[in-house]
C-alpha positions in Angstrom: 0.1 0.1 0.2 1.4 3.0 -0.6 1.3 6.0 2.0 -1.8 6.9 3.1 -4.0 10.5 2.5 -4.3 11.7 6.2 -6.7 14.4 7.3 -6.8 16.1 10.1 -10.1 17.6 11.3 -10.2 20.3 13.5 -6.6 21.3 12.2 -6.4 24.7 13.6 -7.5 23.7 17.5 -5.2 23.0 20.2 -5.6 19.3 19.8 -5.1 19.5 16.2 -2.0 21.7 16.1 -0.9 18.7 18.4 -2.3 15.9 16.2 -0.4 17.5 13.2 3.0 17.9 15.2 3.0 14.4 16.8 2.2 13.1 12.9 5.8 15.0 11.8 7.2 13.8 15.5 6.6 10.2 14.6 7.6 10.0 11.2 4.1 9.2 10.3 4.0 7.6 6.7 1.7 10.3 5.0 1.3 10.6 1.3 -0.9 13.7 1.2 -1.7 15.8 4.3 -5.0 17.7 4.1 -6.0 19.7 6.8 -9.8 21.0 7.6 -11.6 23.4 10.1 -14.3 25.9 10.3 -15.0 28.3 7.7 -13.6 30.9 10.1 -10.3 29.0 9.2 -10.7 27.7 5.7 -8.5 29.8 3.6 -5.2 29.7 6.3 -2.3 28.2 4.7 -0.2 25.7 7.2 3.2 25.0 6.8 4.0 21.2 7.7 6.7 18.4 6.5 5.0 17.7 3.9 5.0 21.2 2.2 2.4 24.2 2.9 -1.4 23.3 3.4 -4.5 25.3 2.7 -7.2 24.6 5.3 -10.1 23.2 3.6 -13.9 24.1 5.0 -14.9 21.1 6.3 -18.6 21.7 5.5 -17.7 21.9 1.6 -14.8 19.2 1.7 -15.0 16.0 0.0 -13.9 13.1 1.8 -13.2 11.2 -1.3 -9.7 9.9 -0.8 -8.9 10.2 2.5 -7.5 6.9 4.2 -7.2 8.3 7.8 -9.2 11.0 9.3 -8.1 12.2 12.7 -11.1 14.2 13.9 -10.8 16.8 17.0 -14.2 19.1 15.8 -16.0 18.7 18.5 -18.9 16.2 19.1 -21.2 18.0 16.8 -19.4 18.1 14.2 -17.9 14.5 14.8 -21.9 13.4 14.5 -22.5 15.0 11.3 -19.4 14.6 9.4 -17.4 11.2 10.5 -20.1 9.0 8.8 -20.1 10.7 5.9 -15.8 9.9 5.9 -16.7 6.9 6.8 -18.4 6.3 3.7 -16.2 7.3 1.4 -13.9 5.0 2.4 -11.6 6.9 5.4 -11.0 5.1 8.8 -12.2 8.0 11.2 -10.4 8.3 14.9 -12.6 10.5 16.7 -11.3 12.7 19.4 -15.0 13.5 20.9 -17.7 12.2 23.2 -20.1 11.6 20.0 -19.5 7.5 19.4 -17.2 6.7 22.6 -20.5 4.4 24.1 -21.5 3.3 20.7 -21.6 -0.4 20.9 -20.5 -0.4 17.3 -17.4 1.6 17.9 -14.5 0.2 19.5 -13.3 2.9 22.4 -9.1 2.5 21.9 -6.1 3.3 24.8 -3.0 2.2 22.6 -0.7 0.3 24.6 -4.0 -1.0 26.6 -6.4 -2.5 24.3 -4.8 -2.2 20.9 -6.4 -5.3 19.8 -10.4 -3.5 20.2 -9.2 -1.6 17.0 -9.6 -4.4 14.9 -13.6 -4.7 15.3 -14.1 -1.2 13.7 -16.5 -0.6 11.2 -15.0 2.7 10.0 -15.1 4.6 13.2 -12.5 4.3 15.9 -13.3 6.5 19.4 -10.6 8.2 21.6 -11.6 8.1 25.2 -12.2 10.6 27.3 -8.7 12.6 28.7 -8.8 11.7 32.1 -9.8 8.1 31.4 -6.9 7.7 29.0 -4.7 8.6 31.7 -6.0 6.4 34.3 -6.0 3.3 31.9 -2.6 3.5 31.6 -2.5 2.8 34.8 -5.5 0.3 35.8 -5.1 -1.3 32.4 -2.1 -3.3 33.1 -3.2 -3.6 36.8 -6.6 -5.4 35.6 -4.5 -7.7 33.0 -2.7 -8.8 36.5 -5.2 -9.1 38.8 -8.7 -8.2 37.5 -10.2 -4.8 38.8 -13.2 -5.3 40.6 -13.9 -2.0 42.1 -11.9 1.7 41.6 -12.4 5.1 43.6 -10.9 8.0 41.2 -11.2 11.5 42.1 -9.5 13.4 39.1 -7.5 16.6 39.0 -8.0 18.2 35.6 -6.2 20.9 33.8 -8.1 23.8 32.7 -6.5 22.8 29.1 -9.0 19.9 28.8 -11.6 22.8 28.2 -9.5 24.2 25.5 -7.8 27.6 24.8 -11.0 29.5 26.3 -9.6 27.7 29.6 -6.5 28.5 29.6 -7.2 32.1 28.5 -9.5 32.6 31.7 -7.4 30.7 34.0 -4.3 33.1 32.7 -6.5 36.1 33.0 -7.6 35.2 36.3 -4.4 34.6 37.8 -3.5 37.9 36.8 -6.5 40.0 38.5 -6.5 38.0 41.6 -2.7 38.1 42.3 -2.7 41.6 42.7 -3.8 41.4 45.8 -2.6 38.3 48.1 -3.9 39.5 51.2 -7.8 39.3 49.7 -6.8 35.7 48.6 -5.6 34.7 52.1 -7.7 36.4 54.5 -11.2 37.0 52.1 -12.4 40.1 50.5 -11.4 39.1 46.9 -13.3 40.3 44.1 -15.1 37.8 41.7 -12.8 38.6 38.2 -15.6 37.1 36.1 -15.8 34.2 34.3 -17.2 32.2 30.9 -15.7 28.8 31.5 -15.9 27.6 35.0 -18.4 28.2 37.3 -16.2 29.6 40.1 -13.2 31.5 39.8 -10.0 28.5 39.0 -7.0 31.2 39.9 -5.8 30.2 43.3 -8.7 27.6 43.7 -9.9 24.3 43.5 -13.3 23.7 41.7 -15.3 20.4 42.6 -17.0 20.6 39.2 -15.7 19.6 35.8 -18.3 19.0 33.1 -21.4 19.6 33.4 -23.7 18.0 35.9 -26.4 15.2 34.7 -27.9 12.0 36.5 -27.4 11.5 40.3 -25.6 14.9 40.9 -22.8 13.6 38.9 -21.3 15.5 35.6 -20.9 14.0 32.1 -16.7 14.3 33.0 -17.7 11.5 36.0 -19.9 9.3 34.0 -17.0 9.0 31.6 -14.7 7.9 33.7 -18.0 5.1 35.2 -18.6 4.1 31.4 -15.6 4.5 29.6 -13.7 2.6 31.9 -16.3 -0.5 31.8 -15.7 -0.3 27.8 -12.4 -0.2 27.6 -11.4 -2.8 29.9 -14.1 -5.3 29.1 -15.7 -5.2 32.4 -19.0 -4.1 32.6 -19.5 -4.9 36.2 -16.6 -3.1 37.6 -17.8 -0.5 40.4 -16.4 3.0 39.9 -16.8 6.0 42.6 -15.9 9.2 40.4 -15.2 12.5 41.4 -13.4 14.8 38.8 -12.3 18.5 40.1 -10.7 21.1 37.9 -7.4 22.5 39.0 -5.4 25.8 38.1 -3.0 24.0 36.2 -2.4 24.5 32.4 -1.8 21.2 31.0 -1.5 17.4 32.6 -4.7 15.6 34.1 -3.9 13.9 37.6 -6.2 11.0 39.0 -5.5 10.0 42.4 -7.0 6.1 42.4 -7.9 3.2 44.5 -8.4 0.1 43.3 -9.3 -3.4 44.8 -9.0 -6.4 42.5 -10.3 -10.1 42.1 -7.8 -11.0 44.5 -5.6 -9.2 46.9 -2.5 -7.5 45.1 0.6 -6.6 46.8 2.8 -3.4 46.7 5.6 -5.1 44.9 3.9 -7.3 42.7 2.1 -4.2 41.5 5.1 -1.6 41.1 6.8 -5.1 38.8 3.8 -4.4 36.8 3.5 -0.8 36.3 7.4 -0.5 36.1 7.1 -2.7 33.2 3.9 -1.4 31.6 4.1 0.3 28.2 3.6 4.0 28.0 4.2 4.6 31.3 6.9 5.4 33.8 6.8 4.3 37.2 8.4 6.9 39.5 9.5 4.8 42.6 11.3 6.5 44.6 10.9 9.9 46.5 10.2 12.2 43.4 6.4 12.8 42.9 5.3 13.3 39.2 3.4 16.3 38.6 1.7 17.7 35.8 4.3 20.0 35.2 6.5 16.9 34.6 4.1 15.2 32.0 4.0 18.2 30.1 4.9 17.7 26.4 6.1 13.9 27.1 4.4 10.8 25.5 4.6 8.9 29.0 1.8 8.9 31.9 4.0 8.8 35.1 2.9 7.1 37.7 3.7 7.7 41.4 2.9 7.3 45.3 2.1 3.7 45.2 1.2 2.2 48.3 -1.1 -0.8 49.7 -4.2 0.4 51.2 -4.7 0.3 54.8 -8.6 0.9 55.5 -9.0 -2.6 53.9 -6.2 -4.4 52.9 -5.5 -5.9 49.7 -6.3 -3.0 46.7 -3.4 -0.4 45.6 -3.8 3.3 45.8 -1.8 5.3 43.5 -1.4 8.5 41.6 -1.2 8.7 37.8 -0.4 12.2 35.9 -0.4 12.7 31.9 -0.3 15.1 29.2 -4.2 15.5 28.5 -3.6 17.0 24.8 -1.0 15.0 24.2 -1.7 10.7 25.5 -4.9 12.4 26.5 -5.9 13.4 22.8 -3.3 13.4 19.8 -0.9 10.8 20.6 -3.3 8.6 20.9 -5.4 9.2 17.6 -2.1 8.8 15.8 -1.2 5.4 18.0 -4.4 4.2 17.2 -3.8 4.9 13.4 -0.1 3.3 13.5 -2.6 0.2 15.0 -4.5 0.3 12.3 -2.0 0.8 9.1 -0.3 -2.1 11.0 -3.0 -4.6 10.8 
C-alpha cells in the first residue's frame, strides 16, 4: 500500500495542532496531508513537513480519497461529518465523545486495548483524556489481577476546556494575584468567568463538566462508562469525582483499586514498572502535571497498599491531556490500523 492520505479535522485547534506536530515527530507515513476546520479558519495556509497546506472548510470538503481522518472538531461536527468520511472509505479516529459509547465503535487506548481497533466499521473513538490517563495504570493491573472496584478522583487541567480555559486561568491569575492579602484573608473580588462556574485561579473547583444524573457530571460518568468499555469489564464498580485545578496542562488521577484477588505493592510496582507507555516513579520524586507536559508517557507514583481495607492498591497517575490524552493516542491508533 502506498503512503495514506491523512486528514486532520479541526486542524487549527489545540488538539489538532498537536496532531499535526505528532504526525511529524513520529515519521507517520503521510502520502498527502489535508487539513480541515470551520469556515473561520478555511483558507489559512499552514506550513507542514509535507509542504504548505491550505485549510479546507469542513462543511464543503470532499472526503473522497482520504484513508485516515483524525477528528478533533467537537461532538456535533463529528456526528455530522464522521459517518460521511467513513462512508467515503476513510478510517475515522474521533477525539470527541460522539461515538465512545456506541456499541459498534471500538474505544481504544493504545498499549491497553489495541486489539479492539480491529473490530472497527469505519470509526474508532478516542477516550476522554482523564480516562486515558487512568487506563495507563489501571489497564496493566486489570490484566494481572482483574479490577473489581475503583475509586478515582481527577485533578484536571484547564486545557481540558480548550484554549478558552487556558485564557481564563491566565486572566484570573493576573487579576487576583494583585491582592494577595485578599486571597489569604478574604475580600477578593470575583474576576468574572465564562468557562468555569467558580474562579479557577488560586482555587480548586470540584466541578468538571456538566451536571447530569444523580448529581454527577458528564466527566464523572465518562470515567465510569469508558473504564468499563475499555477494560471489557461491565461490572467494575467505579466511584468518580472530577475536580478542575489551576494547571495549564496535565490531568492527574488519585485512584484506589481493589481486585479479584489481593494484590501486594511489590507485584503492583513490578507490573507498572514494565507497563508500556508509562513511567513508574518509584522513589522520593512525585510526578506532577508539570513533569508530564510535552511527553508521551503517563507518569505513575505514590504506589502504596490500601490501609482501610487491605488487599488493594492506591496510586497517582498523571499525563499530558493534550498529548497522550488526545492527539498522541489518535495517531497511535492510526499506526495500529496501518499495521493490521
